[in-house]
C-alpha positions in Angstrom: 99.1 85.9 108.8 97.8 83.8 105.9 97.8 85.2 102.5 94.5 83.7 101.6 91.9 82.4 104.0 88.4 81.2 103.6 86.0 80.8 106.5 83.0 78.7 106.1 79.7 78.1 108.0 79.1 74.8 109.7 77.0 73.2 106.9 79.9 73.6 104.5 82.4 71.8 106.8 81.5 68.4 105.2 82.8 69.7 101.9 86.2 70.0 103.5 86.0 66.7 105.4 85.1 64.8 102.2 88.1 66.4 100.5 86.0 67.9 97.7 86.8 71.5 98.6 90.5 70.8 99.2 90.8 69.0 95.8 88.9 71.7 94.0 91.2 74.4 95.5 94.3 72.4 94.6 93.1 72.2 91.0 92.2 75.9 91.0 95.8 76.8 92.2 97.3 74.6 89.5 95.1 76.0 86.7 95.8 79.6 87.8 99.5 78.9 87.9 99.5 77.5 84.3 97.1 80.1 82.9 98.2 83.2 84.7 101.8 82.3 85.5 101.7 83.2 89.2 101.7 80.9 92.2 98.8 81.0 94.6 100.1 80.4 98.2 98.4 77.8 100.3 94.8 78.7 101.3 93.7 78.2 104.9 90.2 76.9 105.4 88.5 77.2 108.8 85.0 77.1 110.2 83.4 80.1 111.7 80.3 79.6 113.9 79.3 83.3 113.6 78.7 82.8 109.9 75.3 81.6 108.6 75.3 77.7 108.2 76.1 77.9 104.5 77.9 81.2 104.7 81.5 82.0 103.7 84.0 84.8 103.8 87.2 85.1 101.7 90.1 87.0 103.1 93.3 88.1 101.3 96.0 89.6 103.6 93.4 89.8 106.4 91.1 92.0 104.3 87.6 90.6 103.6 87.3 90.5 99.8 84.1 88.5 99.4 81.4 86.8 101.4 77.9 85.4 101.0 75.9 82.3 101.3 75.7 79.2 99.1 72.2 78.1 98.1 71.3 74.4 98.8 71.7 73.6 95.1 75.2 75.0 95.1 78.3 73.4 96.4 82.1 73.1 96.1 82.2 74.2 92.5 80.5 77.5 93.2 82.6 78.2 96.3 85.8 77.5 94.4 84.6 79.7 91.6 84.0 82.6 94.0 87.5 82.0 95.5 89.2 82.0 92.1 87.3 85.1 90.8 88.3 87.0 94.0 91.9 86.0 93.8 92.1 87.0 90.1 90.4 90.4 90.9 92.8 91.0 93.7 95.8 90.2 91.5 94.5 92.6 88.8 94.0 95.4 91.4 97.4 94.8 92.9 99.2 95.3 89.6 
C-alpha cells in the first residue's frame, strides 16, 4: 500500500513522461520538509483509463482525498498545488 498515490487521466501522462510532474513533486516534498518539518514519503503516479482524459484522483492511505479535472490552461503547477494542499490538510487532520 502506498502512502500517497495520484492517478491521472491519459492526457496528463505526458506531464510525467516529460519529467515536469516528477520534478514538481520532488520540489514540493523538499519544500514541505523544510517548511513543515515532516518528510513526505515517495508518491506513486499511475495512469487510470477510467478517469476523464485530464482527470486526477489523489489517495492517501488508499482513501480518496481529492479529485477533479484540469482545464486546458492548467498543468503541472496546478496539479502539484492540489497535491500539496491535500497532503497538508491530511497532516492537519491527522494531528
